[in-house]
N, C-alpha and C positions, 0 to 999 in steps of 0.2 A: 900208679897211672897205668891204665890199660892202653895198649897200642892199637891204633886203627889198622885194619887189615883190608886194603883195597881189593885184594883178590876175593874176599868174602862178600863183597857188595853184589847185590843182584841187579842194581840199576846204576847207571853212570850218573855222576853229579854235575850240576851246572853251577858255575860261580855267580850267584845272585845274592845281592844284599837286600833283605826285606826286614821290616820291623816285625818282631815276634813278641807277643804278649803271653805271659803265663803266670800262674800262681805257684808259689813255693813257700811252704811253712808260713802260711797266713800273710805273705807279702806278695803284692802284685808287681811283677817285673817286666821290663821291656828291654830286649836285647836285639841284636841283629844276626841274621843268618850269615854264614860265610859261604855256604854252598847248600844245595838242595837237590834231591832226587825223588823219584816215585816212592822210595822206601825209607827215606830218612833225610836228616839234615845235620849240619854242624852249626851250633849257636856259639858265637863269640860272647864270652862273659868272664868277668873276673871272679864270679861266684858260681862255679859249676856245681851241680847237684851230684850226689853220690851215684856210682854205677848201680843200676837196678831201680832207681827212682822213676816212678811213672808220673808224667806231667801232662797237663791239658794245655793246648796251645791255640792261639788265634793268629792267623796270618792275614794281614791286611795289605792290599795293594790296589791302586786305582783300576787296574786292568781286571780285577776280580769281580767287581760289583759287590756281591755279598762276601764277607770274609770266610776263609776256610777255618773250620774248627776241627781239631783232631787231637788224638792222644799219642804219646810216644814214651819210650823207655830209654833211659840213659844207658848207653852201651860202653862208652869210654870217655875219659876226661883228659884234658891237658891243664894241669894246675898252673896258676899264674907264675910261680917260681920256676916252672919248666918250659914256659912259653918262649918263643923266639919270633923274629920278624916274619918268617915263613910258616910258622906254626903257632898261631895265636892261642891264648888261653880260652877254654870253652869246653863244650861237651858234644859228643856224637850221639844223636838221637835216632832210634829206629821207630818208625811209625807203628802204631797198633790199630788194627781195623776190627770192627764189630762183625763183619761178614764179608764174603766175596763181593757182594753187590756194593757194599760200603767202600771196600778197597778199590773197586773199579771206578766208582764215581769220584773218589778223591784223587786217584791217579790221573783221571781225565782232566780234572781241574788243575792239578799240578803241572801236567803237560802243557795245558793252555797258558799257564803263568810263565813257564820256561820259554815257550814259543814266543809269547809277547815280549819277554825281556831280551831274548837272544836274536830273534828273527829266524825265518825258516832255514836259511843256509847254515847258520852257526848251530842251530838246534840239530839239524840232520848230521852235521859233522861231529859234534860233541856226543850226541846221544846214539849215533850209529844206526839210525832208523829214520824213515821219512817223517816229516812234520805233518800232523793232521790237525785240523781245527783252524782257529783264527790266528792271524799274525798282524 
């Protein structure tokens, strides 16, 4: 198991539970996020993929309108046998962007989703920057 390193994260994470859909080895899976940021997310699952696996995701939420579709690579895992109450089984995902414009557009949508879920005050406190967009 690789250990997550919070000091290596470029973006702060928000504790949001969202349904995530993805394909893995010809199987369509649905799991839930444990947290999400502009750069990645943690997906709770009893069947984490191997580190280095590239996955395609769809994030759906009523606040989004159109779902967010993105790719990510598994950076670290917590195997079910090593999980605990405060550290659930799952996998840490780093998002993969096609271009700087693609990254900016997806980050703006993720910010909007976090703002909608947290509210402007909690967003600003957690993310340590002003909330922009809708709330």
